[in-house]
Residue, then its C-alpha position, 0 to 999 in steps of 0.5 A: x578084153x574089156x575090164x568088165x568082161x574080165x571081172x565076169x569070168x573071174x566071178x564065174x570061176x570063183x563061184x564054180x571052184x568054191x561051190x565044188x570045194x564046199x560040196x566035197x567038204x559037206x559030203x565027206x562030213x555026212x559020210x563021217x557022221x552017217x550013223x548019227x544022222x540016221x538016228x536023228x532022222x529015225x526019231x523025226x521022220x518026215x518034214x512035220x516031225x523035223x519041224x515040230x522037233x525044231x519048234x520044241x527045241x527053240x521054244x525052250x530057249x530063254x529068249x524065245x520064251x521071253x519074246x512069247x510072253x511079251x507078245x501074249x502080254x501086250x496083245x491081252x493088255x491092248x484088248x482089255x485096255x480098249x474094252x475099258x476105254x469104250x465103257x469110259x474107264x481108264x485103260x490101266x484097269x483093263x491092263x490090270x484085269x488082263x494081267x489077272x486073267x493071265x495069272x493063276x486066278x484064271x489061266x492057271x486055274x482052268x488051263x494049268x498046262x498052258x499056264x505052266x508052259x507060257x509062264x513057268x516059274x523060272x521064266x518069270x524072273x526075266x519079266x520081273x526084271x524088265x518090268x522093273x526097268x520100265x517102272x524106273x522109267x515110269x517113275x522118272x516121268x512121274x517126277x517130271x510131271x510134278x510141277x512145283x509152281x502149282x504146288x507153290x501157288x496152292x501150297x496151303x490148301x494142297x498141304x491140308x488136303x493131301x496130308x489129310x488124305x495120307x494121315x487118315x487112311x494111314x491111321x485106319x490102315x494101321x488099326x485094321x492091321x490089328x485084326x488081320x496080322x495074327x491070322x494072315x501075316x504073323x508067320x511071315x513078317x513083323x507087325x511093324x513092317x506089315x502095319x506100315x505097308x497096309x497103312x501106306x497102301x491105303x494112302x497112295x493116290x494115282x497121280x497119272x490116272x487123276x491127271x488124265x481124268x481131270x484133263x478128260x473132264x475139261x477141268x485142267x484150267x479150273x480152280x477145282x482141277x488145279x487144286x486136285x492136281x496140286x493135291x495129288x502131286x503133293x500126295x505123291x511126293x509125300x507118299x513116296x518119301x514116306x514109302x522110302x522110310x517104310x522100306x528102310x525100316x522094313x529092310x534094316x530090321x533094327x532102329x539103328x540101321x533104319x536111322x542110318x538108311x534114313x540119314x543116307x536118304x536125306x543126304x542123297x536127296x540134298x545132293x540131288x537138289x543142291x548139286x544135280x538140279x542146278x547142273x541140269x538147270x544150267x544145261x536147260x538154259x543153254x538148250x532153251x532155244x533148241x527144238x531137240x536135245x542132242x544125243x549126248x545130253x539125252x545119254x547124260x540124263x539117262x545115265x543120271x537116272x540109272x545112277x540115281x536108281x542104283x544109289x537108292x537101291x544101294x542105301x536100302x530104299x527101292x530103285x523106283x524112288x531114285x527114278x522118281x527123284x531123278x525126274x523131280x530134279x530135272x529143270x522146270x523149263x517146260x520145253x525141256x520136260x516136254x521133250x524128255x517126257x516124249x522120249x520116255x513116256x510112249x515106250x514106257x506106257x506101250x511096252x514096259x507097263x503092260x509087262x508090270x501089270x502082267x507080272x502083278x496079275x501072275x502074282x495075284x491069285x483071287x482063288x485065295x479069297x476062298x472063305x467068308x472071312x477073307x471076303x469080309x477082310x476084302x470088304x473091310x479094307x475097301x471100305x477103310x480105303x474109301x473112307x480114309x482117302x475120300x472122307x479125309x480129303x473131302x472134309x479137309x477140302x471143305x475146311x479150307x473153304x471149298x464148296x461141297x461139290x468141289x470138296x466131294x469131287x476132290x475127295x473122289x479124285x484123290x481116292x483113285x489109286x491105279x498103277x501107283x498102288x500096284x507099285x507099292x504093293x509089289x514092293x511089299x510083296x517082293x520084300x515078303x511083307x505082304x502074304x499072297x492072300x492079303x496082296x490079292x485083297x489089296x489088288x482088288x481094293x486098287x481096282x475098285x477104288x480106281x473103277x468107281x472114280x468116273x461113275x462117282x464123279x458123274x453122280x456127284x455132278x448130277x446131284x449138284x446139277x439142279x442146285x447149280x441151275x437154280x442159282x446160275x443166271x441163264x447166259x447165252x453161250x458162244x463156242x469158238x472151235x479153232x485149229x491153227x492158233x492164228x485162226x482163233x483171233x479171227x473167230x473172236x473178231x468176227x464174233x465181236x462184230x456179230x454180237x457187238x457190245x452184247x458179247x460181254x453178257x454172253x459166256x464165251x468158250x474157246x475150244x481146241x481139240x487135239x486128235x489122235x495123241x495120247x498127251x500127258x498133263x505136262x504135254x497138254x499144258x505145253x500145247x494149251x499155252x501155245x495154242x491159246x496165246x494168240x486168242x487170249x491176247x486178242x481177248x485182252x484187246x477186245x476186253x472179252x473174257x474167255x474160258x479155254x477148253x483143251x482136250x485130246x480126242x479120237x474124233x474131233x467132230x464127235x467132240x464138237x457135237x458132244x460139247x455143243x449138246x452137253x454145254x447147251x451152246x447157243x452159237x458155234x463159230x468154226x473156221x474153214x480154209x480153201x485153195x481157190x487158185x488153179x494156176x498158182x497151185x505150185x506156188x501154194x504147194x509149199x505153204x499148203x504142205x507146211x500148213x498140213x505138217x503144222x496141223x499134224x505136229x500141233x494136233x490142230x482140230x480144223x484142217x486145211x479142208x474143214x469144209x469136208x467135215x462141215x456137213x457132219x458138224x451141222x447134222x450133229x449140232x442143233x445150235x446156230x453155226x457160223x462158218x468163217x472163211x478167212x484167208x488172212x488176218x481179219x482186220x476192221x470190216x468196213x464193207x458188208x455184202x449180204x446175199x439174199x437167195x430166198x425168203x428165208x434169208x432175211x434173218x441175215x439182216x439182224x447182223x446189221x444192227x450190231x455192225x452198222x456203226x463201223x460200216x461204210x457201206x452195205x451191199x444187198x444182193x437179192x436173187x431175181x426169184x425173191x418176191x419183190x414185195x416181200x423184199x421191199x417190206x424187209x428193206x423198209x423195216x430195216x430202214x425204219x429201225x435205223x434211218x442212218x442206214x439210208x445212205x449206206x445201203x446199196x441194193x442190187x439184183x442178180x439173175x443167176x449165181x454166176x452173174x453175181x458180181x461181188x468185188x473182194x476187199x480186205x475190209x469186206x465181209x460177205x454173209x450168206x446162209x449155208x444154203x448158198x455156201x458152196x455156190x459162193x465158194x465155187x463162184x470165187x474159185x472161178x474168179x480166183x478171188x479169196x473173200x472174207x466169207x461168213x456162212x450161217x446155219x440158223x438153229x431153226x426156221x423161226x430163230x433169230x440172233 
């Protein structure tokens, strides 16, 4: 008997014997407990009854309750975040609104049974604990985003602006406490604790929201953007240190205990900066050449984070402060912080923070603002918050030498509060310092000051727009939109070739857009430095000044069209790549694969087949567009070939003026359908303008496009209008040759370069 057959018989016997034994055992058990089983069936007769009984019993399980709450919270936050993104507001506002709707203000008021079933009081403790873990991780990321180099470069200005934005609203908050404390908080907490928390709630700036607004408005590389981010970072560090002192004073109760807590906090901070920071700096130097961090190091970093949070909680200040300091002391190595930010930020923003917003909303009962006096207090605190933060930062910025436009912009950016405000408010609420009614009022204040930032910035820009137009000298604008970093220098070289010396009189913008990524400021800085390095080096060699624009966007075509329109771009230069060879396809697959993968990793805006997007870009832009097809690094152009297919193509001759000095030959290919008299007229006009071209120009006619004979050379450039673009591409595909091809779509039939 074969071994396989023997094993089959053994398996069959084993299944039969044990199936029989299991059946006998179960039957005996059913007979033994027959009465209890009948009683159960009588209560849940039928399948539906049994199913409902099963569901109800399982819903009471704490884990099932928590999972149900998480599902509802995440769905609600996602919906409202998307809605607010559509109207140009930060998604964080939508998530806060979602939390309020799920709380006693809406769901609890109109559907109390559903509210009590989903968010029973006992079950909220689990949501609170998970949200606190998420906040510790989030504060760690905020600490990572504090760039001390930026603070150092702008230290004097940021010190004045940020501290004016803390001292003025802090003072006004304490003054307002005189009118609020006796009626709303005297029975719950001491005046000192209440006044300090009101003051600190007026002083917080939401660094993450401010940073994202700066990035979206393309201000990150400008003096205004750097000053705003540096001021916000300085504000955050100072405000959180101040909050730690306030918590210590509030928890301790006596001045002696408070001094002990503050002293321990100072010792803790010194230890983190003098011992922990050098230790991780040494590790980062060892890991500098690694693209990823090993799991042991990741585990050590997270262990340090938890220990830091535990220490600050133990000595009497909040665990969030420990998370923040743990992020601050991480090495300043950009790659190191970039990797750590990516490890933590996505799961924190997508999962943990919505739970925190929901918990905030569940504690916010807007129905407590039920009298004119409460409405008056709400308006008072909103006015004080705006006057203190916006007014204080604006005046300080003006005093340190900024223009009124920049001062107002900085003041409005610093006025945004968002998530950071809610963190401070929740600390005060959990400590019993802020009554529910005042807590609700301050949540509204946080929403209003965050919501108003974007429209207020638009209004400030419009007010000063006319003034800028009157002062600013009109300069033609060139926009270079590139994807792969290596394509940027090619676009710059071809632009210099086209415009010659006159390029120095034009305003040149190099733009790179990342699609489908939610990039924070640290990551954005990392990408920008990497992507713009080749084109910046080329600009130095050509002695050309560039303005770099980096932006994260959901739709690159929309972004290009929008920028050309809003910035009134005169010339747009984009690149395109094609795969010409059929029989060499296998050879090129590897390169093509890695190009595609690199595009995805780097967030490149112009993919392998940008030509698919070209028509859409042309339809949505009004300026002159240059499309460069360049397979390799574009070196010096010595030979120029111009294709004239109709009488509208003679505008291409305008290229020759700027390029003629460096050209060895100019080959003009004219279609047989081009009128001979008109053609000769334009040639003679060209020669009259520059007689030295007589020896360089070679003229040739072609009857059909497939008869066009242009030899491809590394130092040759073929120029045509966009109408001939696809025909020439097909021609070169058939010939298995890759030219340097520049196609032009002019602004209108009468325009010239």
